[in-house]
C-alpha positions in Angstrom: -31.4 -29.3 1.3 -27.7 -28.9 1.6 -25.8 -30.9 4.2 -23.1 -29.3 6.4 -19.6 -30.6 6.0 -17.9 -32.7 8.7 -16.6 -29.6 10.4 -20.1 -28.2 10.8 -19.6 -25.6 8.1 -21.6 -25.3 5.0 -19.7 -26.0 1.8 -19.1 -23.1 -0.6 -22.1 -22.2 -2.7 -20.4 -20.9 -5.9 -20.2 -23.7 -8.5 -17.0 -22.2 -10.0 -15.4 -21.5 -6.7 -12.1 -23.2 -5.8 -12.9 -22.6 -2.1 -13.6 -26.3 -1.3 -10.3 -27.3 -2.9 -8.5 -24.7 -0.8 -10.1 -25.7 2.4 -9.4 -29.4 1.8 -5.8 -28.6 1.0 -5.3 -26.3 3.9 -6.4 -28.8 6.5 -3.8 -31.2 5.2 -1.2 -28.4 5.3 -2.1 -27.3 8.8 -2.0 -30.8 10.1 1.3 -31.5 8.4 2.9 -28.3 9.6 1.5 -28.1 13.1 -0.3 -24.8 12.5 2.2 -23.3 10.2 2.5 -22.4 6.6 5.5 -21.7 4.5 6.0 -19.6 1.4 5.5 -22.4 -1.1 2.2 -23.3 0.6 1.0 -19.7 0.7 1.8 -19.3 -3.0 0.0 -22.6 -3.7 -3.1 -21.3 -2.0 -2.9 -18.1 -3.9 -2.6 -19.9 -7.3 -5.5 -22.1 -6.3 -7.7 -19.2 -5.4 -6.7 -17.3 -8.5 -7.1 -20.2 -10.9 -10.2 -18.6 -12.4 -8.6 -15.1 -12.4 -10.2 -13.7 -9.3 -10.9 -14.5 -5.6 -14.6 -14.8 -5.1 -16.5 -14.4 -1.8 -16.5 -18.1 -1.1 -12.7 -18.3 -1.7 -12.2 -15.2 0.4 -14.2 -16.7 3.3 -12.3 -20.0 3.0 -8.9 -18.2 3.0 -9.9 -16.2 6.1 -10.7 -19.5 7.8 -7.5 -21.1 6.8 -5.3 -18.1 7.8 -7.1 -17.8 11.1 -5.6 -21.1 12.0 -2.0 -20.1 11.3 0.1 -19.3 14.3 1.8 -16.2 12.9 4.3 -15.9 15.8 5.7 -19.3 14.8 6.4 -18.2 11.2 9.7 -17.0 9.8 9.9 -13.2 9.5 9.8 -13.5 5.6 6.7 -15.6 5.8 5.0 -13.2 8.2 5.7 -10.3 5.8 4.4 -12.3 2.8 1.3 -13.4 4.8 0.5 -9.8 5.8 0.8 -8.7 2.2 -1.4 -11.6 1.0 -4.1 -10.6 3.6 -3.9 -7.0 2.5 -3.9 -7.7 -1.2 -6.9 -10.0 -1.2 -8.8 -8.6 1.8 -8.6 -11.8 3.8 
């Protein structure tokens, strides 16, 4: 039987998924930036999710959770635009 993570969420199921890496990194980012994300961090998450050439369902779910915590109104306009494009491009 699998155990839930500390946050009460089940860990990603796909063995090849980078979702767990993304979630771990994102919590550090969100804590460090007080709910924000910059372009470098957004691009890092994109590279991490695409390391195997695609974004799988576990990674997509993890990215949705990460991006749901971002306070969009506090982001620079360029970051808001890039984030909207990122969400559209990867259906997150």
